[in-house]
Backbone atoms as SQL, in Angstrom:
CREATE TABLE atoms (id INTEGER PRIMARY KEY, chain TEXT, resi INTEGER, resn TEXT, atom TEXT, x REAL, y REAL, z REAL);
INSERT INTO atoms VALUES
  (1, 'A', 1, 'UNK', 'N', 4.916, 9.826, 7.563),
  (2, 'A', 1, 'UNK', 'CA', 3.835, 10.081, 6.628),
  (3, 'A', 1, 'UNK', 'C', 3.247, 8.737, 6.208),
  (4, 'A', 2, 'UNK', 'N', 1.938, 8.634, 6.252),
  (5, 'A', 2, 'UNK', 'CA', 1.249, 7.417, 5.820),
  (6, 'A', 2, 'UNK', 'C', 0.305, 7.790, 4.692),
  (7, 'A', 3, 'UNK', 'N', 0.394, 7.039, 3.594),
  (8, 'A', 3, 'UNK', 'CA', -0.475, 7.259, 2.456),
  (9, 'A', 3, 'UNK', 'C', -1.136, 5.961, 2.046),
  (10, 'A', 4, 'UNK', 'N', -1.992, 6.052, 1.045),
  (11, 'A', 4, 'UNK', 'CA', -2.778, 4.900, 0.610),
  (12, 'A', 4, 'UNK', 'C', -2.777, 4.812, -0.914),
  (13, 'A', 5, 'UNK', 'N', -2.646, 3.584, -1.411),
  (14, 'A', 5, 'UNK', 'CA', -2.886, 3.280, -2.820),
  (15, 'A', 5, 'UNK', 'C', -3.933, 2.179, -2.809),
  (16, 'A', 6, 'UNK', 'N', -5.096, 2.449, -3.385),
  (17, 'A', 6, 'UNK', 'CA', -6.182, 1.476, -3.336),
  (18, 'A', 6, 'UNK', 'C', -6.832, 1.278, -4.700),
  (19, 'A', 7, 'UNK', 'N', -7.189, 0.037, -4.976),
  (20, 'A', 7, 'UNK', 'CA', -7.988, -0.293, -6.163),
  (21, 'A', 7, 'UNK', 'C', -9.448, -0.197, -5.727),
  (22, 'A', 8, 'UNK', 'N', -10.073, 0.913, -6.038),
  (23, 'A', 8, 'UNK', 'CA', -11.406, 1.132, -5.499),
  (24, 'A', 8, 'UNK', 'C', -12.165, 2.157, -6.328),
  (25, 'A', 9, 'UNK', 'N', -13.471, 2.259, -6.068),
  (26, 'A', 9, 'UNK', 'CA', -14.293, 3.323, -6.602),
  (27, 'A', 9, 'UNK', 'C', -14.042, 4.570, -5.767),
  (28, 'A', 10, 'UNK', 'N', -13.963, 5.714, -6.391),
  (29, 'A', 10, 'UNK', 'CA', -13.627, 6.949, -5.689),
  (30, 'A', 10, 'UNK', 'C', -14.620, 7.263, -4.567),
  (31, 'A', 11, 'UNK', 'N', -15.908, 7.155, -4.842),
  (32, 'A', 11, 'UNK', 'CA', -16.920, 7.500, -3.836),
  (33, 'A', 11, 'UNK', 'C', -16.828, 6.558, -2.628),
  (34, 'A', 12, 'UNK', 'N', -16.658, 5.281, -2.888),
  (35, 'A', 12, 'UNK', 'CA', -16.559, 4.286, -1.822),
  (36, 'A', 12, 'UNK', 'C', -15.307, 4.539, -0.987),
  (37, 'A', 13, 'UNK', 'N', -14.215, 4.818, -1.644),
  (38, 'A', 13, 'UNK', 'CA', -12.959, 5.067, -0.953),
  (39, 'A', 13, 'UNK', 'C', -13.061, 6.292, -0.055),
  (40, 'A', 14, 'UNK', 'N', -13.657, 7.364, -0.559),
  (41, 'A', 14, 'UNK', 'CA', -13.849, 8.573, 0.257),
  (42, 'A', 14, 'UNK', 'C', -14.752, 8.295, 1.445),
  (43, 'A', 15, 'UNK', 'N', -15.808, 7.511, 1.233),
  (44, 'A', 15, 'UNK', 'CA', -16.734, 7.184, 2.322),
  (45, 'A', 15, 'UNK', 'C', -16.013, 6.396, 3.425),
  (46, 'A', 16, 'UNK', 'N', -15.190, 5.434, 3.035),
  (47, 'A', 16, 'UNK', 'CA', -14.435, 4.657, 4.029),
  (48, 'A', 16, 'UNK', 'C', -13.430, 5.527, 4.765),
  (49, 'A', 17, 'UNK', 'N', -12.761, 6.405, 4.035),
  (50, 'A', 17, 'UNK', 'CA', -11.789, 7.312, 4.654),
  (51, 'A', 17, 'UNK', 'C', -12.485, 8.182, 5.694),
  (52, 'A', 18, 'UNK', 'N', -13.670, 8.694, 5.367),
  (53, 'A', 18, 'UNK', 'CA', -14.425, 9.534, 6.303),
  (54, 'A', 18, 'UNK', 'C', -14.960, 8.719, 7.479),
  (55, 'A', 19, 'UNK', 'N', -15.487, 7.532, 7.203),
  (56, 'A', 19, 'UNK', 'CA', -16.050, 6.674, 8.236),
  (57, 'A', 19, 'UNK', 'C', -15.023, 6.317, 9.301),
  (58, 'A', 20, 'UNK', 'N', -13.801, 6.018, 8.867),
  (59, 'A', 20, 'UNK', 'CA', -12.760, 5.582, 9.798),
  (60, 'A', 20, 'UNK', 'C', -11.810, 6.708, 10.215),
  (61, 'A', 21, 'UNK', 'N', -12.108, 7.943, 9.831),
  (62, 'A', 21, 'UNK', 'CA', -11.305, 9.083, 10.249),
  (63, 'A', 21, 'UNK', 'C', -9.885, 9.060, 9.720),
  (64, 'A', 22, 'UNK', 'N', -9.729, 8.708, 8.450),
  (65, 'A', 22, 'UNK', 'CA', -8.399, 8.571, 7.857),
  (66, 'A', 22, 'UNK', 'C', -8.025, 9.744, 6.954),
  (67, 'A', 23, 'UNK', 'N', -8.644, 10.892, 7.159),
  (68, 'A', 23, 'UNK', 'CA', -8.389, 12.042, 6.298),
  (69, 'A', 23, 'UNK', 'C', -6.925, 12.496, 6.352),
  (70, 'A', 24, 'UNK', 'N', -6.211, 12.204, 7.423),
  (71, 'A', 24, 'UNK', 'CA', -4.814, 12.613, 7.549),
  (72, 'A', 24, 'UNK', 'C', -3.846, 11.776, 6.742),
  (73, 'A', 25, 'UNK', 'N', -4.311, 10.681, 6.175),
  (74, 'A', 25, 'UNK', 'CA', -3.437, 9.839, 5.353),
  (75, 'A', 25, 'UNK', 'C', -3.336, 10.443, 3.962),
  (76, 'A', 26, 'UNK', 'N', -2.123, 10.887, 3.628),
  (77, 'A', 26, 'UNK', 'CA', -1.906, 11.529, 2.329),
  (78, 'A', 26, 'UNK', 'C', -0.543, 11.138, 1.814),
  (79, 'A', 27, 'UNK', 'N', -0.437, 10.909, 0.534),
  (80, 'A', 27, 'UNK', 'CA', -1.494, 10.981, -0.460),
  (81, 'A', 27, 'UNK', 'C', -2.439, 9.784, -0.391),
  (82, 'A', 28, 'UNK', 'N', -3.613, 9.963, -0.926),
  (83, 'A', 28, 'UNK', 'CA', -4.635, 8.913, -1.000),
  (84, 'A', 28, 'UNK', 'C', -4.902, 8.700, -2.489),
  (85, 'A', 29, 'UNK', 'N', -4.317, 7.659, -3.050),
  (86, 'A', 29, 'UNK', 'CA', -4.391, 7.391, -4.485),
  (87, 'A', 29, 'UNK', 'C', -5.438, 6.305, -4.742),
  (88, 'A', 30, 'UNK', 'N', -6.462, 6.647, -5.512),
  (89, 'A', 30, 'UNK', 'CA', -7.566, 5.733, -5.806),
  (90, 'A', 30, 'UNK', 'C', -7.535, 5.379, -7.296),
  (91, 'A', 31, 'UNK', 'N', -7.575, 4.085, -7.584),
  (92, 'A', 31, 'UNK', 'CA', -7.458, 3.630, -8.971),
  (93, 'A', 31, 'UNK', 'C', -8.507, 4.251, -9.890),
  (94, 'A', 32, 'UNK', 'N', -9.713, 4.441, -9.392),
  (95, 'A', 32, 'UNK', 'CA', -10.772, 5.017, -10.230),
  (96, 'A', 32, 'UNK', 'C', -10.433, 6.440, -10.661),
  (97, 'A', 33, 'UNK', 'N', -9.644, 7.141, -9.859),
  (98, 'A', 33, 'UNK', 'CA', -9.250, 8.504, -10.202),
  (99, 'A', 33, 'UNK', 'C', -7.939, 8.545, -10.991),
  (100, 'A', 34, 'UNK', 'N', -7.019, 7.645, -10.666),
  (101, 'A', 34, 'UNK', 'CA', -5.710, 7.659, -11.322),
  (102, 'A', 34, 'UNK', 'C', -5.716, 6.910, -12.651),
  (103, 'A', 35, 'UNK', 'N', -6.662, 5.985, -12.808),
  (104, 'A', 35, 'UNK', 'CA', -6.726, 5.187, -14.026),
  (105, 'A', 35, 'UNK', 'C', -5.741, 4.029, -14.043),
  (106, 'A', 36, 'UNK', 'N', -5.094, 3.769, -12.914),
  (107, 'A', 36, 'UNK', 'CA', -4.097, 2.698, -12.815),
  (108, 'A', 36, 'UNK', 'C', -4.390, 1.872, -11.569),
  (109, 'A', 37, 'UNK', 'N', -4.345, 0.546, -11.738),
  (110, 'A', 37, 'UNK', 'CA', -4.622, -0.356, -10.621),
  (111, 'A', 37, 'UNK', 'C', -3.353, -1.087, -10.189),
  (112, 'A', 38, 'UNK', 'N', -3.247, -1.328, -8.860),
  (113, 'A', 38, 'UNK', 'CA', -2.171, -2.197, -8.375),
  (114, 'A', 38, 'UNK', 'C', -2.407, -3.581, -8.957),
  (115, 'A', 39, 'UNK', 'N', -1.429, -4.330, -9.330),
  (116, 'A', 39, 'UNK', 'CA', -0.001, -4.184, -9.061),
  (117, 'A', 39, 'UNK', 'C', 0.782, -3.429, -10.127),
  (118, 'A', 40, 'UNK', 'N', 0.114, -2.730, -11.025),
  (119, 'A', 40, 'UNK', 'CA', 0.824, -1.977, -12.057),
  (120, 'A', 40, 'UNK', 'C', 1.814, -1.019, -11.382),
  (121, 'A', 41, 'UNK', 'N', 3.093, -1.076, -11.755),
  (122, 'A', 41, 'UNK', 'CA', 4.084, -0.182, -11.150),
  (123, 'A', 41, 'UNK', 'C', 3.726, 1.298, -11.291),
  (124, 'A', 42, 'UNK', 'N', 2.946, 1.641, -12.293),
  (125, 'A', 42, 'UNK', 'CA', 2.536, 3.041, -12.478),
  (126, 'A', 42, 'UNK', 'C', 1.730, 3.546, -11.287),
  (127, 'A', 43, 'UNK', 'N', 0.990, 2.674, -10.614),
  (128, 'A', 43, 'UNK', 'CA', 0.227, 3.086, -9.422),
  (129, 'A', 43, 'UNK', 'C', 1.180, 3.552, -8.327),
  (130, 'A', 44, 'UNK', 'N', 2.298, 2.856, -8.180),
  (131, 'A', 44, 'UNK', 'CA', 3.283, 3.240, -7.166),
  (132, 'A', 44, 'UNK', 'C', 4.051, 4.490, -7.586),
  (133, 'A', 45, 'UNK', 'N', 4.233, 4.694, -8.873),
  (134, 'A', 45, 'UNK', 'CA', 4.894, 5.903, -9.357),
  (135, 'A', 45, 'UNK', 'C', 4.023, 7.122, -9.078),
  (136, 'A', 46, 'UNK', 'N', 2.723, 6.993, -9.287),
  (137, 'A', 46, 'UNK', 'CA', 1.797, 8.090, -8.981),
  (138, 'A', 46, 'UNK', 'C', 1.882, 8.425, -7.492),
  (139, 'A', 47, 'UNK', 'N', 1.902, 7.396, -6.653),
  (140, 'A', 47, 'UNK', 'CA', 2.016, 7.610, -5.209),
  (141, 'A', 47, 'UNK', 'C', 3.341, 8.292, -4.865),
  (142, 'A', 48, 'UNK', 'N', 4.439, 7.778, -5.419),
  (143, 'A', 48, 'UNK', 'CA', 5.767, 8.307, -5.105),
  (144, 'A', 48, 'UNK', 'C', 5.866, 9.789, -5.477),
  (145, 'A', 49, 'UNK', 'N', 5.343, 10.132, -6.631),
  (146, 'A', 49, 'UNK', 'CA', 5.382, 11.539, -7.052),
  (147, 'A', 49, 'UNK', 'C', 4.543, 12.414, -6.124),
  (148, 'A', 50, 'UNK', 'N', 3.359, 11.934, -5.763),
  (149, 'A', 50, 'UNK', 'CA', 2.481, 12.711, -4.885),
  (150, 'A', 50, 'UNK', 'C', 3.083, 12.861, -3.486),
  (151, 'A', 51, 'UNK', 'N', 3.751, 11.821, -2.999),
  (152, 'A', 51, 'UNK', 'CA', 4.358, 11.849, -1.669),
  (153, 'A', 51, 'UNK', 'C', 5.688, 12.592, -1.669),
  (154, 'A', 52, 'UNK', 'N', 6.274, 12.750, -2.847),
  (155, 'A', 52, 'UNK', 'CA', 7.570, 13.414, -3.006),
  (156, 'A', 52, 'UNK', 'C', 8.662, 12.732, -2.175),
  (157, 'A', 53, 'UNK', 'N', 8.705, 11.399, -2.274),
  (158, 'A', 53, 'UNK', 'CA', 9.730, 10.605, -1.594),
  (159, 'A', 53, 'UNK', 'C', 10.279, 9.567, -2.572),
  (160, 'A', 54, 'UNK', 'N', 11.519, 9.135, -2.360),
  (161, 'A', 54, 'UNK', 'CA', 12.061, 8.081, -3.222),
  (162, 'A', 54, 'UNK', 'C', 11.437, 6.729, -2.892),
  (163, 'A', 55, 'UNK', 'N', 11.466, 5.826, -3.847),
  (164, 'A', 55, 'UNK', 'CA', 10.926, 4.484, -3.621),
  (165, 'A', 55, 'UNK', 'C', 11.520, 3.844, -2.372),
  (166, 'A', 56, 'UNK', 'N', 12.823, 4.025, -2.170),
  (167, 'A', 56, 'UNK', 'CA', 13.516, 3.378, -1.057),
  (168, 'A', 56, 'UNK', 'C', 13.025, 3.855, 0.306),
  (169, 'A', 57, 'UNK', 'N', 12.299, 4.972, 0.344),
  (170, 'A', 57, 'UNK', 'CA', 11.762, 5.498, 1.596),
  (171, 'A', 57, 'UNK', 'C', 10.325, 5.041, 1.856),
  (172, 'A', 58, 'UNK', 'N', 9.804, 4.186, 0.982),
  (173, 'A', 58, 'UNK', 'CA', 8.413, 3.742, 1.096),
  (174, 'A', 58, 'UNK', 'C', 8.328, 2.319, 1.630),
  (175, 'A', 59, 'UNK', 'N', 7.343, 2.078, 2.455),
  (176, 'A', 59, 'UNK', 'CA', 7.012, 0.742, 2.941),
  (177, 'A', 59, 'UNK', 'C', 5.596, 0.442, 2.484),
  (178, 'A', 60, 'UNK', 'N', 5.422, -0.669, 1.783),
  (179, 'A', 60, 'UNK', 'CA', 4.107, -1.075, 1.293),
  (180, 'A', 60, 'UNK', 'C', 3.631, -2.256, 2.128),
  (181, 'A', 61, 'UNK', 'N', 2.450, -2.121, 2.717),
  (182, 'A', 61, 'UNK', 'CA', 1.807, -3.201, 3.460),
  (183, 'A', 61, 'UNK', 'C', 0.575, -3.589, 2.666),
  (184, 'A', 62, 'UNK', 'N', 0.486, -4.860, 2.292),
  (185, 'A', 62, 'UNK', 'CA', -0.626, -5.303, 1.449),
  (186, 'A', 62, 'UNK', 'C', -0.856, -6.785, 1.698),
  (187, 'A', 63, 'UNK', 'N', -2.038, -7.256, 1.359),
  (188, 'A', 63, 'UNK', 'CA', -2.377, -8.660, 1.512),
  (189, 'A', 63, 'UNK', 'C', -2.162, -9.487, 0.262),
  (190, 'A', 64, 'UNK', 'N', -1.709, -8.855, -0.814),
  (191, 'A', 64, 'UNK', 'CA', -1.507, -9.560, -2.079),
  (192, 'A', 64, 'UNK', 'C', -0.017, -9.572, -2.420),
  (193, 'A', 65, 'UNK', 'N', 0.531, -10.766, -2.541),
  (194, 'A', 65, 'UNK', 'CA', 1.964, -10.880, -2.815),
  (195, 'A', 65, 'UNK', 'C', 2.349, -10.303, -4.168),
  (196, 'A', 66, 'UNK', 'N', 1.474, -10.385, -5.176),
  (197, 'A', 66, 'UNK', 'CA', 1.830, -9.812, -6.475),
  (198, 'A', 66, 'UNK', 'C', 1.954, -8.297, -6.399),
  (199, 'A', 67, 'UNK', 'N', 1.172, -7.667, -5.546),
  (200, 'A', 67, 'UNK', 'CA', 1.294, -6.220, -5.329),
  (201, 'A', 67, 'UNK', 'C', 2.635, -5.914, -4.665),
  (202, 'A', 68, 'UNK', 'N', 2.982, -6.704, -3.661),
  (203, 'A', 68, 'UNK', 'CA', 4.250, -6.504, -2.961),
  (204, 'A', 68, 'UNK', 'C', 5.444, -6.778, -3.871),
  (205, 'A', 69, 'UNK', 'N', 5.325, -7.787, -4.714),
  (206, 'A', 69, 'UNK', 'CA', 6.399, -8.082, -5.665),
  (207, 'A', 69, 'UNK', 'C', 6.643, -6.881, -6.583),
  (208, 'A', 70, 'UNK', 'N', 5.575, -6.275, -7.059),
  (209, 'A', 70, 'UNK', 'CA', 5.685, -5.112, -7.933),
  (210, 'A', 70, 'UNK', 'C', 6.364, -3.959, -7.204),
  (211, 'A', 71, 'UNK', 'N', 5.957, -3.714, -5.968),
  (212, 'A', 71, 'UNK', 'CA', 6.553, -2.637, -5.168),
  (213, 'A', 71, 'UNK', 'C', 8.033, -2.920, -4.888),
  (214, 'A', 72, 'UNK', 'N', 8.345, -4.155, -4.551),
  (215, 'A', 72, 'UNK', 'CA', 9.731, -4.530, -4.253),
  (216, 'A', 72, 'UNK', 'C', 10.621, -4.358, -5.480),
  (217, 'A', 73, 'UNK', 'N', 10.095, -4.660, -6.655),
  (218, 'A', 73, 'UNK', 'CA', 10.866, -4.496, -7.892),
  (219, 'A', 73, 'UNK', 'C', 11.248, -3.038, -8.149),
  (220, 'A', 74, 'UNK', 'N', 10.504, -2.111, -7.555),
  (221, 'A', 74, 'UNK', 'CA', 10.808, -0.687, -7.686),
  (222, 'A', 74, 'UNK', 'C', 11.767, -0.208, -6.592),
  (223, 'A', 75, 'UNK', 'N', 12.047, -1.067, -5.619),
  (224, 'A', 75, 'UNK', 'CA', 12.940, -0.688, -4.526),
  (225, 'A', 75, 'UNK', 'C', 12.223, -0.333, -3.235),
  (226, 'A', 76, 'UNK', 'N', 10.898, -0.524, -3.202),
  (227, 'A', 76, 'UNK', 'CA', 10.136, -0.242, -1.983),
  (228, 'A', 76, 'UNK', 'C', 10.297, -1.396, -1.006),
  (229, 'A', 77, 'UNK', 'N', 10.204, -1.087, 0.280),
  (230, 'A', 77, 'UNK', 'CA', 10.188, -2.132, 1.310),
  (231, 'A', 77, 'UNK', 'C', 8.763, -2.686, 1.371),
  (232, 'A', 78, 'UNK', 'N', 8.620, -3.947, 1.770),
  (233, 'A', 78, 'UNK', 'CA', 7.302, -4.581, 1.742),
  (234, 'A', 78, 'UNK', 'C', 7.047, -5.411, 2.991),
  (235, 'A', 79, 'UNK', 'N', 5.771, -5.531, 3.345),
  (236, 'A', 79, 'UNK', 'CA', 5.299, -6.402, 4.425),
  (237, 'A', 79, 'UNK', 'C', 3.984, -7.012, 3.971),
  (238, 'A', 80, 'UNK', 'N', 3.875, -8.330, 4.109),
  (239, 'A', 80, 'UNK', 'CA', 2.649, -9.039, 3.766),
  (240, 'A', 80, 'UNK', 'C', 1.719, -9.077, 4.972),
  (241, 'A', 81, 'UNK', 'N', 0.496, -8.600, 4.803),
  (242, 'A', 81, 'UNK', 'CA', -0.535, -8.662, 5.835),
  (243, 'A', 81, 'UNK', 'C', -1.353, -9.914, 5.564),
  (244, 'A', 82, 'UNK', 'N', -1.197, -10.942, 6.411),
  (245, 'A', 82, 'UNK', 'CA', -1.827, -12.237, 6.154),
  (246, 'A', 82, 'UNK', 'C', -2.355, -12.847, 7.435),
  (247, 'A', 83, 'UNK', 'N', -3.616, -13.223, 7.444),
  (248, 'A', 83, 'UNK', 'CA', -4.211, -13.895, 8.595),
  (249, 'A', 83, 'UNK', 'C', -3.595, -15.264, 8.813),
  (250, 'A', 84, 'UNK', 'N', -2.995, -15.824, 7.771),
  (251, 'A', 84, 'UNK', 'CA', -2.424, -17.167, 7.856),
  (252, 'A', 84, 'UNK', 'C', -1.056, -17.176, 8.520),
  (253, 'A', 85, 'UNK', 'N', -0.442, -16.012, 8.675),
  (254, 'A', 85, 'UNK', 'CA', 0.896, -15.959, 9.242),
  (255, 'A', 85, 'UNK', 'C', 1.953, -16.189, 8.187),
  (256, 'A', 86, 'UNK', 'N', 3.145, -16.506, 8.619),
  (257, 'A', 86, 'UNK', 'CA', 4.304, -16.658, 7.732),
  (258, 'A', 86, 'UNK', 'C', 4.130, -17.827, 6.784),
  (259, 'A', 87, 'UNK', 'N', 4.281, -17.525, 5.507),
  (260, 'A', 87, 'UNK', 'CA', 4.279, -18.560, 4.479),
  (261, 'A', 87, 'UNK', 'C', 5.732, -18.832, 4.116),
  (262, 'A', 88, 'UNK', 'N', 6.093, -20.082, 4.050),
  (263, 'A', 88, 'UNK', 'CA', 7.488, -20.414, 3.742),
  (264, 'A', 88, 'UNK', 'C', 7.875, -19.949, 2.347),
  (265, 'A', 89, 'UNK', 'N', 6.893, -19.716, 1.487),
  (266, 'A', 89, 'UNK', 'CA', 7.201, -19.301, 0.117),
  (267, 'A', 89, 'UNK', 'C', 7.215, -17.782, -0.047),
  (268, 'A', 90, 'UNK', 'N', 6.830, -17.038, 0.980),
  (269, 'A', 90, 'UNK', 'CA', 6.764, -15.593, 0.858),
  (270, 'A', 90, 'UNK', 'C', 8.151, -14.965, 0.932),
  (271, 'A', 91, 'UNK', 'N', 8.398, -14.046, 0.014),
  (272, 'A', 91, 'UNK', 'CA', 9.658, -13.305, 0.008),
  (273, 'A', 91, 'UNK', 'C', 9.561, -12.052, 0.877),
  (274, 'A', 92, 'UNK', 'N', 8.407, -11.838, 1.497),
  (275, 'A', 92, 'UNK', 'CA', 8.150, -10.620, 2.257),
  (276, 'A', 92, 'UNK', 'C', 7.966, -10.942, 3.741),
  (277, 'A', 93, 'UNK', 'N', 8.423, -10.066, 4.636),
  (278, 'A', 93, 'UNK', 'CA', 8.100, -10.245, 6.056),
  (279, 'A', 93, 'UNK', 'C', 6.576, -10.264, 6.211),
  (280, 'A', 94, 'UNK', 'N', 6.073, -10.993, 7.207),
  (281, 'A', 94, 'UNK', 'CA', 4.629, -11.179, 7.368),
  (282, 'A', 94, 'UNK', 'C', 4.175, -10.689, 8.746),
  (283, 'A', 95, 'UNK', 'N', 3.032, -9.994, 8.757),
  (284, 'A', 95, 'UNK', 'CA', 2.339, -9.672, 10.000),
  (285, 'A', 95, 'UNK', 'C', 0.907, -10.173, 9.853),
  (286, 'A', 96, 'UNK', 'N', 0.267, -10.479, 10.996),
  (287, 'A', 96, 'UNK', 'CA', -1.121, -10.960, 10.965),
  (288, 'A', 96, 'UNK', 'C', -2.126, -9.826, 11.104),
  (289, 'A', 97, 'UNK', 'N', -1.711, -8.738, 11.756),
  (290, 'A', 97, 'UNK', 'CA', -2.582, -7.578, 11.908),
  (291, 'A', 97, 'UNK', 'C', -1.716, -6.331, 12.023),
  (292, 'A', 98, 'UNK', 'N', -2.274, -5.192, 11.703),
  (293, 'A', 98, 'UNK', 'CA', -1.496, -3.964, 11.685),
  (294, 'A', 98, 'UNK', 'C', -0.926, -3.608, 13.050),
  (295, 'A', 99, 'UNK', 'N', -1.573, -4.031, 14.116),
  (296, 'A', 99, 'UNK', 'CA', -1.059, -3.717, 15.457),
  (297, 'A', 99, 'UNK', 'C', 0.274, -4.401, 15.728),
  (298, 'A', 100, 'UNK', 'N', 0.641, -5.420, 14.930),
  (299, 'A', 100, 'UNK', 'CA', 1.938, -6.074, 15.071),
  (300, 'A', 100, 'UNK', 'C', 3.051, -5.236, 14.464),
  (301, 'A', 101, 'UNK', 'N', 2.689, -4.288, 13.633),
  (302, 'A', 101, 'UNK', 'CA', 3.672, -3.489, 12.933),
  (303, 'A', 101, 'UNK', 'C', 4.137, -2.349, 13.829),
  (304, 'A', 102, 'UNK', 'N', 5.428, -2.213, 13.941),
  (305, 'A', 102, 'UNK', 'CA', 6.001, -1.123, 14.724),
  (306, 'A', 102, 'UNK', 'C', 7.092, -0.468, 13.901),
  (307, 'A', 103, 'UNK', 'N', 7.136, 0.856, 13.983),
  (308, 'A', 103, 'UNK', 'CA', 8.249, 1.555, 13.328),
  (309, 'A', 103, 'UNK', 'C', 9.509, 1.274, 14.124),
  (310, 'A', 104, 'UNK', 'N', 10.616, 1.178, 13.407),
  (311, 'A', 104, 'UNK', 'CA', 11.820, 0.951, 14.177),
  (312, 'A', 104, 'UNK', 'C', 13.076, 1.148, 13.452);
């Protein structure tokens, strides 16, 4: 199951989801609708409840380390999406593009 937590306007988020054919990604949590923005842990709690999975079963991929830090503090697994590659200061595994990510 793949879901989304995004800090975005609801209309814009829906338009992007439709444009890129991402309707199958559920839950799709949008800050404008939930009233909570990442990295607030409440955003991840809303996602966890909607997905009906424990934190430990979630993997968060994001380009912002503070978002990943918040998710990791809840027990979620994390991966940093960074064009720069591995940062020696990052506490998170790093990928440069989503195609590098493989389930395993």
